[in-house]
N, C-alpha and C positions, 0 to 999 in steps of 0.2 A: 451740231458739230462742236466738239470740245476744243476750246482755244488752248494753244500751247503756251506754257508759262515761259516768259523770257528770262533767261539765266543772266544775272548781272555779271558783266565783265569789268574787272577792276585792274587798272594798269599799275597802280602804286599802293602798296601796303607797307607801312613803316618798318615792320619786322622782317620784310623780305627785300632782296635786291630788286631794283627796278629794271635791271637788264643782266643777261648772262653773256659775257663776251660780245657785247654790242647788240644782242637780240633782246627785245623787250620781253619782260615777264608779264604775262596776262593771267590774272587769277579769275576763275569762275567759281562763284558760290552756288552750289547746286543742292537742291533739297534731297533728291534721291539719286545719289551717285557714289561711286567708290573714289577715294582719293587717288590721284594719279598725276604723273608728269608726262607730257608728250611734247614733241617738237612739231611745229607747223612749218609754214613757208616763211621763214624769217622771224619767227617768234617762238617763245616757250610758253606752253599752256600748263597751268597748275590748277587742277580741279580740286576744290576744297569744299567738302560737304558742309552744309550749314550747321549740322549737329556736332561737328568735330571741333574740339577746342583749339585755340591758338597754339597752346603748348604742343598738342599732338601734331598739328599741321607743321609746326616748325621742326619737330623731331623727324617727321617723315621727309621733309625737304632736305634737312641736313644729312640724313641717312643716305640720300640719293645724290648728294651734291657732287661727289667725285665723278660718278657716272655722267651726270648732267654736264659738267664742265668738259669732260672728254668728248662727249657726243656732240655738243654744240660746236666745239672747235672743228671736229671732223665735218659736220654739216656745213659750217661756214666756208670751209675750203671748197666744197662742192659748189655752193651758191656763188662764191666769188669767181670761180671758174666759169659758171654759166653767165654771170654778169659781164665778164670780159668777152665772152664768145658770142653773146647775143645783144646787140645794141640797136635800138629802134628809134631813137630820137632823131628826127630828120634835120635837126640843127647841128648835128655832129656826124662825123664819119660812122657808118653803120657796119655791122657784121652779122652774119647768120650762118649756122651750120645747115648745109643743104645736101642731104644724102651723102654724108661722109666728107664733104668739102667745106672748109671754113671760108666762106666767100665774103669779100667786101660788098657793102650795099651802097650804091650811089643814089642819092635822093634828088628829085627834081619836082617842080610844081606843075600840076596839070591834072586831068582826069585820071582816076586810079587805074594803074596798070603796072604789072611786073613783067620785065623781060629778063629771061635767064640766059646768061652767057657762060662760057666754060670757066671763066676766071672771075666773074663778078655778077652782081644782080643790079639791074636798073629799076629802081622803085619810084614810080611817079604817083604822087598824091596831092590833093589840093591843100598846099601848105598855108594858104591865106585864111582858111577856115579855122574854127575852134577845134581843139583836141586833135592836132595832126598826128600825135603818137598813136591814138586810138585808130585813126584811119590807116596808118601803117600796119598795125596789128591785124585789123580786119582783112586787109589785102594779103598779107603774108599767110594768115590762117587759111584763107580761101585758096591761095596758090599752092601751099603745101598739101592741102587736102586734095586738090585736083591732081597734083603730080603723083601723090601716093596712090590715088585711085587708078590712074592710068597704068602705073606699074603693076598694081595688084590685078587688074583685069588681064594683063598679058600673062601673068603667072597662072591665073585661074584657067586660061585657055589650055595650059599644059597640065595642070593638076586635075581638073574635072574629069577628063576621059580616063585618067589613071585610077582615080578613086571610084568612078562610076556613079557619081552624084554631082548635082549642080548646086552651086551657091545661089540661094534664092534672092539674096540681097547683100550688097556690100556697103558697109558704113564706115566712115572715118570720123572719129571724134576724140576729144581729150578723155583719157581714162586715168584714174588716180593710182590704181594698183595692178591692173591687168595690162598685158600687151595685146591681147586679142581674146575674142570669145566667139562661140558658135551657139546660136539660139536653137531651141527645139524645132523651130520652123525652118532651119537651114540658112539663116542669115549670119554672115560673118561681120564682126566689128573689129577694126584695127585701131590701135592707139595712135593718135596723131603724132606722138613723140617719135614714132618709127620713121618719120621723115627726116630726122636729124642725123642718124648714123648712116653708114654705108647701106645701100639698098638691099644687100644680101641679107641683112638682119630682118628687114620686113618680109622678105621672101621666105625666110625660115618660119617666122611667126604665122604667116598664111599657110604654109605647109603643115605646121602644127595643128592649126584649126581644121584644115581639110582632113587631116588624119583622124580627127574625131568622128567623121562620118563612118569610119571603119571600126573604131574602138572608142567608147566613151571615156574609159578610164585612162590611167597612165601606166599600165603594165607593159610587159615585154611585147605583146602584140601591137600596142600603140606605137612604141618606139621603133619597131620594125617598119610600120607604115610610114612614120616620119622619115626614117632613113631612106626608104624607097623614093620618097618625094624630094628629099633634101639631104643628100648623104653627109654633108659637113655640118650637121645640126649641132654637134657637141661644141664646136668652136663658137657658133652663133649664140648658144646658151651661155657660154663663158663670158662673151662680150656683154650680153644683157645683164648678167649678174654683176659684172664689174662696173658697168656704166649706169646702172639703174637710177641711182639718186641724181646723177648729173643730167641724164635725159629728162627726168621728171622736173628737175629745177629749170631746165630750158623751157619745158612746156608751161610751167607756172609763169615764167617770165614772158612768154609769148602771149598768154591768154589772160593774165590778170591785169586789171586796170592799173596804169602807172600813176604815181602821185604827180599831180600837175599836168596830166595829159588831157 
């Protein structure tokens, strides 16, 4: 087995800023890569090939600086919104988007359990143990997964007879770029982030994947099948396009380890 070379990650280089509007600039020196700038979750990544001179790297960075400033500011607004809407530290009042409702989370000490009410969530975790935030994350991830699974199975009971095919397996997991997928074996995967917006958005995504049983591509026949399963699909698509970065920022905040947790 060939070992992978570890790419050095450098946080400070004197000739470059250490942060862009509060997001740290992380520099990767790579042997075989193209020079590029990319935004991660709360950081800016600059890939600097080892054979590229400092002068060329600076020129590339400065050439894209206006775009970078503009884009970081835009992304920061989204992440700030997600940070305000999803609060998991049990030492402070909590909040969580739950299928279209921004619900307060009331924390208490005890064996892990989440109780869902119409206007709030009761989240009980063992606060006296280490890493209570991580315990909250695990409980909420499991609860959102179960809730989305239950809803999806109800929709499948309606969709499957109309499509004439059965979903062989239903999976809920965090996904970076897709809202859903259909495997060649007939398994449907839904993005866990679909548990944040109103449930009709997840219903549309499931209808979209089930329509692929009828048509693999995205031509007119496919959208006719989607419309038959979910007539208001165009509005759901607009919501996903508008809220994509926000929903993904919520997902990152829910699943990524917190500093000090």
